[in-house]
N, C-alpha and C positions, 0 to 999 in steps of 0.2 A: 222205246217202243217204236216199232216200225209200222208206219201207216201205209199199208199196201193198197194203193189206188190203181195199180197198173198190171198186176200179174194176170188178171182175168182177160185183159186186152193185149197181152204181150205179143201175140202173132200179128195183130193189126198195128201195134206200135212199131214193130220191126218193118212192116210193109209200107206204112203211110207217114211216119214221122219224117219231117224234112231234114235235109242234110245241111250241116254248117258250112259256111264259105271257107275256102282255103286261106283267105286273107286273115281270118280270125286265128287260125293255127300259126301262120307266119308272124303275126303280131305277138302272140304269146311266146313263141319260140325266140323272138328277138329280144325279149325282156330278161331272159335268164342267162346266167353265167356260163352254163354248159347244157348240152342237149343229150344227156345220157339216159335219163329216166323221167318219165311222166306218169303221174297217177291220175286217171280219169275216174272221179268218184261219183256214184250215182249214174253210171254209164248207160243205163237202159240197155238197148240192143246194139250199142257200139257206134251210134251215129257220129260221134266225135272221136272215139278211140282210134278208129282206123285212119282218120286224117292225121291225128297226132303222130302216127307211125311214119308219116312222110318227113317229119322233122326230128323225131326222137328215136334213139337206137332201141329203147325198150319202153313199152307202154303197159302199165298194170291197170286194168279196168275192173272196177267193182260195182256191184249193185246188190242191195239187200233182197231183191226179188230173184229167186232161183229161176222163175219162168222167163224173166228178161234175159238172164245169162244163157239159158237154153236156146234162145232165139237170136243170140248175138252173131254179128257178122265175123266170120273167121278171118284172121290176118296173122301171118307168121311172126310178126313182131309184137303182137298184142296177147297178153296173158289175162284171161278173164277169171274172176273169182266171185263167189257169192259171199259178200261181207258188208256189214253196215258201215256207214260213213265214219262213225265214231270209233270203230275198231277195225282198221284196215288189214291187220296181219302183217304189215310191213315192218322191217327193222328200222332202227333210229337213223335219221339223217341220210336218207337214200334218194329222195326225190328232188329233182330240179324244178319241176312244174307240178303243181297240184291244181286241178281244174274240176269244177262241178258245173255242168251245163243243164239248165232247167231242172235243177235238183236240190239246190241248197235250201230252198224254203221248206223242204220236208225234213231237214236234219234237226237234231239237237245241236244247235249252232255252237254253243259254248263247248260241248264235248268234241265236236268236229274240229273246232279251232285248236283245241289242245292236241288233237291228233295231227293236225297240220303242222304245228310247231315241233312236234316230236319227229315227224318223218322228213321234214324239209331240211335240206343241207345248205351249206353256205352259198349265197347267191340265189336261193330258191324264190319262187314267185307263186302266189295263189291267184286264181282267176275264177270269179263267179259269173256265169253267163246266163242270161234269161232272154226270152222273147215273148212279146205280148200278143195282142189281138191281131189276127191275120188281116191283111189288106189285099183287096183285089181291084175294085173300082167303086165309084160313088154309089151306084145302084146296088151292087152286091154287098158292099160294106154296110149299107143301111139294113139290109135283110139279115146279115150275119150279126150285126150289132144288136138288133132287137132280140134275136134268139139268145145271144150270149148274155145280155143283161136282164131282159125281161122274162124269158122263158126258163132258162136254166140258171139264172143268177143266184137264186137262193140255194142251189145245190152244189155250188163250188165250195170246196173246203176253205176254211178261213185263211189258210196259208196262201191262197191264190192272190190275196191282196198284195203280197210282196212282188209277185210277177207283174201285176198291173202297174206298180210304181217303179218298175225297173230295178228292184232290189235296193232302192235308196233308203228304205225303212229298216233294212237289216243292219245290225251291228257289224262293223268291219274294222277291227283294231289293227290295221296294217298300214304301212306307209304307201299311200295310194299312187298309182301310176295313171296318168291321163290316157284314156283309150279313144281311138278314133270312132267316128260313126260308121256302123256297118249294118248290113241286113242280110238275112237269108232270102233266097228266092227259088221258085220252082215253076215249071210249066206243067200244069195239071189239067186233066179232064174233070168233068163233073163227078164221075165215080171215084176218082182219086181224092177229090176234096171231101166227098161224103165219107170215104174210108178214114180220112184224117179226123174229121169231126167226130166220128164214132169212137175215137180213142180218148176223147175228153172225159175226164173223171166225172164231171158234172152231168154229162149225158147218161152215163151208166147209173149214177145216183138218182136222176130224175126218172129213168125207166123203172127202177126198182120201186119207186114211190107211186108213179102215175101210169105206167105202161108206155108203149111205143108211140102213141098217137101224136104227141107234140113233136117228136123227132120226125115222124113221117110227114107231118104237115109242113115243117120247115124244109125238108128235102124237096117236097113238091114245089113250094114257093121259090126256092133257090133254083130248081131246075127250070121253071118257067122264065126266070130272068136270065139264066145262063145261056140259053139257046140250045144248040145241038149238044147232046151229052158228050160227044167226041171232040168238041171244040176245046182247044187248050187255052187256058188263061194263065197270065203271069201272076203268081201268088208271092206276096212279100210279108216278111216278119221282121220288123226293126229289132235289132239286138241291143241289149243293155249289158254293160260290163262293169264289174268292180274288180280291179286288178291291183295287187300290191305286193311288196316284198315281205317274205316270211323271215328270211335271214339274209343279211347283207355282209 
């Protein structure tokens, strides 16, 4: 069963979701035996897919949401397809790297891992990537934290707990590879940040239940602390990785 939390906000997702650091792609590429074929599973609108194309000859990017695929970033080396994580449509033993970025907590994990073992070739690697609560500075982090935990906390899907603990609570039956510390970063104005916040599944769920007033109140409080709406702030998301060998 596909839990579709993001089709409704697919346009905003494509516009406002942050981009992964190239260091992540280089690290993943350095772990595999060859760099012929990567499968980006739960690709969203291609935030990681296009970066993988810098290191891999072919990238197959799938998402169960047709709306996400419709809004994906075009790249000549990336082939997008609407497909669930558990049934990729790929042939046996074709992938050198299988990666799921900010997506694995939505999967039927046992079925996904069976698919991973089926499509991974000799020397292949699986990478699960997640990023947690955004960081700006002490004052803004306090405002964001109150909104995240106290205002919309009850509206997060239960799977969100796996993101909050860096995927450490997920089963990972592979020979694990130690990953370095990494973070995503962006230089954003206040409207950029608000656009990103509006892609959170819990925000949409809260608005369906209570209306827009809590979100509007948060946006006003954040704006008062931010300063000029055009002022750019450095935004950070610490990354958490689970990386391991599928076939050696």
